[in-house]
Structure formats: C-alpha cells, structure tokens
C-alpha positions in Angstrom: -86.5 61.4 84.0 -85.9 58.3 81.9 -85.4 60.5 78.7 -83.0 62.7 80.6 -80.9 59.7 81.7 -80.8 58.4 78.2 -79.7 61.8 76.8 -77.1 62.0 79.6 -75.7 58.6 78.7 -75.7 59.4 75.0 -73.8 62.7 75.8 -71.2 60.8 77.9 -70.8 58.2 75.2 -70.2 60.9 72.6 -67.6 62.6 74.8 -65.9 59.3 75.5 -65.8 58.5 71.8 -64.3 62.0 71.0 -61.6 61.6 73.7 -60.8 58.2 72.2 -60.4 59.7 68.7 -58.2 62.4 70.1 -56.0 59.9 72.0 -55.6 57.7 68.9 -54.9 60.5 66.4 -53.2 63.2 68.3 -49.4 63.4 68.0 -47.7 61.3 70.7 -45.7 63.2 73.3 -42.1 62.0 73.0 -40.0 61.7 76.1 -36.9 62.2 74.0 -36.6 64.9 71.4 -35.8 64.4 67.7 -32.2 64.9 66.6 -31.4 68.5 65.7 -31.6 69.6 62.1 -31.8 72.5 59.7 -34.8 74.8 60.2 -37.7 74.5 57.7 -41.0 76.1 56.8 -43.5 76.0 59.6 -46.0 74.1 57.5 -44.1 72.3 54.7 -41.0 71.6 56.6 -37.6 71.1 54.9 -36.9 71.0 51.2 -35.0 67.8 50.2 -32.1 68.5 47.9 -33.0 68.3 44.3 -29.6 67.0 43.2 -26.7 65.2 44.8 -28.6 64.8 48.1 -25.9 62.7 49.8 -23.5 65.7 49.4 -25.9 68.1 51.1 -26.7 65.6 53.8 -22.9 65.3 54.5 -22.7 69.1 54.9 -25.6 69.0 57.3 -23.8 66.2 59.2 -20.9 68.5 59.8 -23.2 71.2 61.0 -25.8 69.3 63.1 -24.1 66.2 64.1 -23.8 62.5 63.3 -27.6 62.0 63.3 -29.9 64.8 62.2 -33.6 65.1 61.3 -35.6 66.7 58.6 -39.3 67.2 58.2 -41.3 67.2 54.9 -45.0 67.6 55.4 -45.9 65.1 58.1 -43.0 62.9 57.3 -39.8 62.7 59.5 -36.4 61.9 57.9 -33.5 60.8 60.1 -30.1 61.0 58.4 -27.1 59.1 59.8 -23.7 60.3 58.7 -21.1 58.8 61.0 -19.7 55.3 61.2 -20.3 54.6 64.9 -23.8 56.0 64.8 -24.6 53.8 61.8 -23.3 50.7 63.7 -25.3 51.6 66.8 -28.5 52.3 65.0 -28.6 50.6 61.6 -26.8 47.4 62.8 -27.6 46.9 66.4 -31.2 48.1 65.9 -31.5 46.3 62.6 -34.8 44.5 63.5 -36.5 47.9 64.2 -35.3 49.2 60.8 -36.1 46.2 58.6 -38.9 48.0 56.9 -38.9 50.3 53.9 -41.1 53.4 53.6 -44.0 53.3 51.2 -42.6 54.2 47.8 -45.5 55.2 45.5 -43.3 56.3 42.6 -40.4 53.8 42.4 -42.1 51.0 44.4 -45.8 50.9 43.5 -46.0 52.5 40.1 -42.7 51.9 38.4 -42.1 48.4 40.0 -45.7 47.3 40.4 -45.0 46.6 44.1 -42.6 43.7 43.0 -39.1 44.9 43.6 -37.3 43.3 46.5 -35.2 46.3 47.4 -38.2 48.5 48.1 -40.5 45.8 49.5 -41.9 46.4 53.0 -41.2 44.2 55.9 -43.4 41.2 56.4 -44.1 37.7 55.2 -43.8 38.5 51.5 -40.3 40.0 51.9 -39.2 36.9 53.9 -40.3 34.7 51.0 -38.5 36.8 48.4 -35.3 37.0 50.4 -35.4 33.3 51.2 -35.5 32.5 47.5 -32.6 34.9 46.8 -30.4 33.6 49.7 -30.8 30.0 48.5 -28.6 30.8 45.5 -26.6 33.7 46.8 -25.2 32.5 50.1 -21.4 32.1 50.4 -21.3 28.4 49.5 -23.5 29.0 46.4 -21.6 32.1 45.4 -18.4 30.0 45.2 -20.0 27.9 42.3 -19.9 31.0 40.1 -16.2 31.6 40.4 -15.2 29.8 37.1 -17.8 31.8 35.2 -16.6 35.1 36.8 -13.0 34.3 35.9 -13.8 33.5 32.3 -15.7 36.8 31.9 -12.9 38.7 33.7 -10.4 37.3 31.2 -12.6 38.4 28.4 -12.6 41.9 29.9 -8.8 41.9 29.9 -8.9 41.1 26.2 -11.5 43.8 25.6 -9.2 46.3 27.3 -6.2 45.0 25.4 -8.0 45.4 22.0 -9.9 48.6 22.8 -8.5 50.5 25.9 -10.4 53.6 25.1 -13.8 52.0 26.0 -12.7 50.6 29.4 -15.9 51.7 31.1 -18.0 49.9 28.5 -15.9 46.7 29.0 -16.6 46.8 32.8 -20.3 47.1 32.0 -20.1 44.2 29.5 -18.3 42.0 32.1 -20.9 42.7 34.8 -23.9 42.3 32.4 -22.6 39.1 30.9 -21.7 37.6 34.2 -25.0 38.3 35.9 -27.0 37.2 32.8 -25.2 33.9 32.9 -25.8 33.4 36.6 -29.4 34.5 36.4 -30.6 33.1 33.1 -27.7 30.9 31.8 -27.4 33.4 29.0 -24.3 33.0 26.8 -21.6 35.8 26.8 -23.4 38.9 25.7 -22.1 42.1 24.1 -23.1 45.3 25.8 -24.9 46.4 22.6 -27.3 43.5 22.6 -31.0 44.5 22.8 -31.5 42.5 26.0 -28.7 44.3 27.9 -29.7 47.7 26.6 -33.3 47.1 27.6 -32.3 46.0 31.1 -29.9 48.9 31.6 -32.6 51.3 30.5 -35.0 49.9 33.2 -32.2 50.2 35.8 -31.7 53.9 34.9 -35.4 54.6 35.3 -35.4 53.0 38.8 -32.2 54.7 39.8 -33.6 58.1 39.0 -37.0 57.4 40.6 -35.7 56.1 43.9 -33.7 59.2 44.8 -35.2 61.0 47.9 -37.5 63.8 46.8 -37.5 62.7 43.1 -41.3 62.5 43.1 -43.6 64.6 45.3 -46.2 61.9 45.3 -44.1 60.0 47.9 -44.7 62.9 50.3 -48.2 63.9 49.2 -49.9 60.6 48.1 -53.0 62.5 46.9 -50.9 63.5 43.8 -51.2 60.0 42.4 -54.8 60.9 41.4 -53.8 63.9 39.4 -54.5 63.0 35.7 -51.3 62.4 33.7 -48.9 63.0 36.6 -47.6 59.4 36.7 -48.1 58.4 33.1 -44.3 58.1 32.4 -43.8 55.8 35.4 -46.7 53.6 34.3 -45.2 53.3 30.8 -41.8 52.4 32.2 -43.4 49.7 34.4 -45.0 48.1 31.4 -41.7 48.0 29.6 -39.8 46.3 32.5 -42.6 44.0 33.4 -42.8 42.8 29.7 -39.0 42.4 29.7 -38.6 40.5 32.9 -41.5 38.2 32.2 -40.3 37.6 28.6 -36.7 36.6 29.6 -38.0 34.3 32.3 -40.5 32.8 29.9 -37.7 31.7 27.7 -36.1 29.8 30.6 -39.5 28.3 31.5 -39.9 26.9 28.0 -36.4 25.3 28.3 -37.3 23.8 31.7 -40.5 22.3 30.2 -38.4 20.8 27.4 -35.7 19.5 29.7 -33.0 21.5 28.0 -32.5 24.3 30.6 -29.0 24.8 31.9 -28.4 25.4 35.6 -29.1 29.0 36.6 -30.9 31.1 39.2 -34.1 31.4 37.0 -34.3 27.6 36.5 -33.9 27.1 40.3 -36.8 29.6 41.0 -39.1 27.9 38.4 -38.4 24.4 39.9 -39.0 25.7 43.5 -41.7 28.2 42.7 -44.3 26.4 44.9 -41.8 25.9 47.7 -41.2 29.6 48.0 -44.8 30.6 47.4 -43.9 32.9 44.5 -46.4 34.2 41.9 -45.3 34.3 38.3 -44.8 38.0 38.5 -42.9 37.9 41.8 -40.6 35.2 40.2 -40.0 37.4 37.2 -39.1 40.4 39.3 -36.9 38.4 41.7 -34.8 37.2 38.8 -34.9 40.6 37.1 -33.9 42.4 40.3 -31.0 40.1 40.7 -29.6 41.3 37.4 -30.3 44.9 38.2 -28.6 44.8 41.6 -25.6 42.8 40.4 -24.8 44.3 37.0 -25.3 48.0 37.8 -23.2 48.1 41.0 -20.5 45.7 39.9 -19.8 47.7 36.7 -19.5 50.9 38.7 -17.3 49.4 41.3 -14.8 48.0 38.7 -14.7 51.4 37.0 -14.0 53.2 40.3 -11.3 50.7 41.1 -9.5 51.5 37.8 -9.9 55.3 38.3 -8.4 54.9 41.8 -5.4 52.9 40.4 -4.6 55.5 37.8 -4.9 58.4 40.3 -2.9 56.6 43.1 0.2 55.0 41.5 1.9 54.2 44.8 -1.1 52.2 46.0 -1.3 50.5 42.7 2.4 49.6 42.8 2.0 47.9 46.3 -0.7 45.7 44.9 1.4 44.8 41.9 4.5 44.0 44.0 2.4 41.6 46.0 1.0 40.0 42.9 4.5 39.5 41.5 5.7 37.8 44.7 2.6 35.6 45.3 1.4 34.9 41.8 4.3 35.7 39.5 4.2 36.4 35.8 3.6 32.9 34.6 0.0 32.5 35.5 -3.1 34.5 36.3 -4.4 35.3 39.8 -7.2 33.0 41.0 -9.8 33.0 43.7 -7.7 30.5 45.6 -5.0 33.3 45.9 -7.3 35.8 47.7 -6.3 34.7 51.2 -2.7 35.4 50.5 -3.3 38.7 48.5 -4.4 41.1 51.3 -3.1 44.1 49.3 -5.6 43.3 46.5 -8.5 43.0 49.0 -7.5 46.2 50.8 -7.3 48.0 47.5 -10.8 46.8 46.6 -12.2 47.8 50.0 -10.7 51.2 49.8 -12.1 51.8 46.3 -15.6 50.9 47.7 -15.1 53.4 50.5 -13.4 56.2 48.5 -16.3 56.5 46.0 -19.3 54.5 47.4 -21.3 52.9 44.6 -24.6 53.2 46.5 -23.7 56.7 47.5 -26.7 57.6 49.6 -27.9 54.2 50.7 -31.5 53.1 50.5 -34.1 54.4 52.9 -35.3 52.3 55.9 -38.5 52.8 57.9 -38.5 52.7 61.7 -41.0 50.1 62.9 -40.8 51.3 66.5 -39.2 54.1 68.5 -35.4 53.9 68.7 -33.5 55.9 71.2 -29.9 56.9 70.5 -27.8 59.3 72.7 -30.9 60.9 74.2 -32.6 61.4 70.9 -35.7 59.6 69.5 -36.0 58.1 66.1 -39.8 57.7 66.1 -41.7 54.8 64.6 -42.7 55.6 61.1 -39.6 57.8 60.4 -37.6 57.4 57.2 -34.0 56.5 58.1 -31.1 56.9 55.8 -27.5 55.7 56.4 -25.7 58.2 54.2 -22.8 56.2 52.7 -21.1 59.3 51.4 -20.9 61.0 54.8 -20.0 57.7 56.6 -17.2 57.1 54.1 -15.8 60.5 55.0 -16.0 60.1 58.8 -12.6 61.2 60.0 -12.9 59.3 63.3 -13.4 55.9 61.6 -11.3 56.7 58.5 -8.6 59.2 59.3 -7.8 61.6 56.4 -10.9 60.3 54.6 -10.2 62.2 51.4 -6.9 60.3 51.1 -7.0 57.0 49.1 -5.2 54.7 51.6 -5.7 50.9 51.2 -3.4 50.4 54.2 -6.1 51.5 56.5 -7.7 48.1 56.0 -4.6 46.1 57.1 -3.6 45.4 60.7 0.0 45.3 62.0 0.5 41.8 60.7 -0.6 42.8 57.2 -3.9 41.0 57.4 -7.3 42.4 56.6 -8.7 44.0 59.7 -11.8 42.4 61.3 -12.7 45.5 63.4 -13.5 47.8 60.5 -16.1 47.5 57.7 -17.9 49.8 55.3 -21.6 49.8 54.5 -21.2 49.1 50.8 -24.1 46.6 50.7 -26.4 48.3 53.2 -27.3 47.6 56.8 -28.9 45.1 59.2 -31.6 42.8 57.9 -31.8 44.7 54.6 -28.2 44.1 53.6 -27.9 43.2 49.9 -28.2 39.4 49.5 -26.0 39.4 46.5 -22.9 40.8 48.3 -20.9 37.6 48.2 -21.3 37.3 44.4 -20.5 41.0 43.9 -17.4 40.9 46.1 -16.0 38.0 44.1 -16.6 39.8 40.9 -14.8 42.9 42.1 -11.9 40.9 43.6 -11.1 38.9 40.5 -11.4 42.0 38.3 -9.1 43.9 40.6 -6.6 41.1 40.7 -6.5 40.4 37.0 -6.5 44.1 35.8 -3.7 45.1 38.1 -1.8 41.9 37.4 -2.0 42.6 33.6 -1.7 46.4 33.4 -0.2 49.5 34.9 -2.9 52.1 34.7 -2.0 55.8 34.1 -3.8 59.1 34.0 -3.5 60.9 30.6 -1.7 64.2 31.5 -3.5 65.8 28.6 -6.9 64.7 30.0 -6.9 64.8 33.8 -9.4 62.6 35.6 -12.1 64.4 37.5 -12.9 62.2 40.5 -15.1 64.7 42.3 -18.6 63.7 43.2 -20.1 65.8 40.5 -18.1 63.8 37.9 -20.5 60.9 38.7 -24.2 60.4 37.8 -26.8 61.7 40.3 -28.5 58.4 40.7 -29.0 55.8 43.5 -26.0 53.8 42.2 -23.5 56.2 40.8 -21.5 55.8 37.5 -18.4 57.8 36.5 -18.8 60.1 33.6 -16.5 59.2 30.7 -12.8 59.5 31.5 -9.5 58.5 29.9 -7.1 55.9 31.1 -3.8 54.6 29.7 -3.1 50.9 30.0 0.5 49.7 30.0 1.0 46.0 29.6 3.1 44.7 32.5 4.2 41.5 30.7 5.1 43.0 27.4 6.0 41.3 24.2 2.6 39.9 23.5 2.9 37.6 26.5 -0.4 38.8 28.0 -2.4 38.0 24.9 -0.8 34.6 24.8 -1.7 33.9 28.4 -5.3 35.1 27.9 -5.6 33.0 24.8 -4.5 29.9 26.5 -1.2 29.5 24.7 0.6 29.4 28.1 -0.8 26.2 29.6 0.0 27.0 33.2 -1.7 30.4 33.1 -4.7 29.0 31.2 -5.3 26.0 33.5 -5.0 28.0 36.7 -7.7 30.5 35.7 -10.3 28.2 34.2 
C-alpha cells in the first residue's frame, strides 16, 4: 500500500510539473487581437521587404490601417504609419517601448554590444544616456554655437569655390563640427583618413540595421553557421580599433594636461562617475560622431534640394532674411526666434524627406492596447517615419512641400504639431538639440547667401529611390546652381571678415 501511495504521489507530481511547463510555455491567450496585416506563410510568416522597407510599409498602411502587424517566424512586428497612432503609442506609452529588440547582427556582432542606439533597456542604457545628456542637453548645446557658425561659414566658402561638390561640403561641415565637439579635433577635410574611416563604419552599421538585412536576427541559430558572420566580425574589429584609437589620443592629452574642452575629455574625467568601461566610453564618443555627422549632412543636403525644387518657398525665407537680417551681416543663432520662416523651412525639409526614413525598432516590454488591438510584450514596434510624414490627416497634401503648415495664424511656429525626426519617447535621440542648431544655422546662412536653382539640363530626382537604401538616407548625386544674392564679391568679403559688422556678428 505504501509503495502504491508513493507511486501515486510521484505520478501526481509529474502531472503537476507537466501542467506547469505547459502554462509557462504555451502561447498566452490574448483578450485583444493583433492589428490586421498582410497574409503570410502558415509557418514562416511574412517576408520583410528586401529593399526600401519603409516604402512597402507605407503601402501596407494604406491597405491595412494606421497600425498593422507582420509575423516572421515566432517574431511579431507592429508597424505604425500614422501621426496620431504614433503619438498615442510611441509617445504616451513610451515607458513600455523603451527597449530595443535583440540585434545579433548590428548590435552584438558589428557593435560588440556597445552601441547606444541599439542597447536594450536597463541600468546600462541609463548610464550611457546619462553621460550623453550631460553634454547634449539644451544648455550645453548652446555652447557649441560659435563652433557651428564657424564651420557653416566655411561651408559657404566651399560652395562659393566649388559649387559642383555641394553634397561633399555638407558632409565636411557635419564631420568637422562633430569631430570638434567630440574630440576637439581641428577643422578636417572630408578626404582625411579619420573621416573616411568613420564614414565607412557608419555605412556598415546603416546597412546592417535595416529590418531583415540579416536572417540571424530572426533565426539566432544561424550565428553558429561557420563563416556566416565573418564580415560583420571584421567590421567590428575595424570600428573598435578606430574608436579606441581616437579616444586614446584624447586620453594622452588629458594625462599631459594639454587636452582642450570636448565631449571625450569630459567622459574621461567623469568615467568613474558614470560607471563606463574603457570600451563603453570609446563607443559613446564614437556613436556621438556617427549619429551627429551622418544625419546632419543628409538633412542639409535635403534642405538644399528642397530649396531648388520649391523656389516660392525659398523666396519667402529670403524675404524674411532681408527684412530681419539685411545684407550687411550674417544671420546668427540670436536671430532664430525672429526668423520663423527659416525654422519652418527646416522643419518641412525634415518632414518632406525624413533622414531616418524608417525609424529605429523598439521592443514592447509589456502588452499595449490601442483601439481594441493588442501590441503584445516582446513585439518589435516601428514608427515608420516615411508613412507618418505622408499622413494626410496630420499633414494635408503631404506630397506638397509647404513650410507654411508649420506656422500658426500669427506667423509663429506651431506648438501643436511635431514630427518624429529624432525618434520617440524615451529613445529619442539625445543629440537632437545640437543637430537642430546645425541644420538651422546652415539653412539660414545658405539661403541668405545664395539663390539655389535646379539645372534644367539635369533635373533633380527627389523620389525615394533617388536616396540610399539605408537606415539614414543620403541623396544620390544631383546638380544645383548657386546664384550669389549679394553679388560683386561682397559675399566673399563678408565671409573673409573684411566687413567688420558681418564678421563680428557671426563669430
């Protein structure tokens, strides 16, 4: 009898354990359904677009609604393609979406788990972002304005001397500005080995981070296939050596007491306070260059493209500059509050062709319910900038370039409308204040100095496919004609400092 009781207890224990396993691992029954989406294979789910994913996602938004779902393997993707849905979910539920999905390709292999933009939520991310915010908050960003102005004036001279390579000049401005802020590096030509190396690393990351770029992110077992990730590992060694080497130069200057103020110097001096390892510190500084240089250069190029294609909008900005600033001096940061047309033109450029066209993927940390649909915990969530920018409810006639949409009846910048240029919620880009200042001063100076025209013999292609298929887009080469607005060599004199009023006001 005793043996029977023991066998019965063992059987009941086994059954209880089995039920527990089933409860833990069986799919949860959701009270609310997933958002609708395109049908996929019964086992493998949906195929993610291989190229220009934001464009296809925008088409599915038109078909399936402002929020739709995809499945790939066991992974669920939620795509948000309308302004109000993005505000309701990505902003109001920002705490639930503060995580990033695991990124084996771009995050773990290429970046060695060190890049801030793909770091998962938690204590480490808080440390990294706290270090970034210390030097990128609005008050700190103001201290970089003189440096940004100097580099922007150099960009005008570059355009004046070599208008054909205007895109390269925008890249040089962005690279030189961010290198100065980050490492106190002197003005740097775009052809320098350092800038070339950093831009190469950025292009590797931009290609790897695209949704669906590497199947290993959906099927992790692929990381164990011999040779599959060899290229990514080699790229990681290149960028690790680069970031650590540049930071090492600043560290040596700090030890000697000769280091000039810069972000890297601040990090080195406060390394213990922020709890950063040497490699984390190198990647925080390197990532700052990556985020700031790549996006700023693209935004300036898009602004110039928009000006040439929309002469009436360009003329409104120049009329305002003539009235407020005049022709005797350069626009400054102090003028921005009284130059709403300049700011509106900048904002519309960022909406018209969003630099971060598809946005970066978030991960839901808990279930989020929206309009009767469930965004389940663990889902990948994307705010598709391209579709949001073309939301006809938030932005009437979205294909039309119209800076006036950003102004209220009094002619001031609206406070009830924004665009997701720098991301959403708690993962918004910490460098947004520095980036906005760079784009503003570049817009003001370029449109003050030049009238930009399209070459009738070489029409500008502004379609999405005229830009790179990367996380941060770049326009393919296009021609512009630059007409000096001052004439008679006055612009060169002002930029060279021969006109004392113009020189003093911009330094």
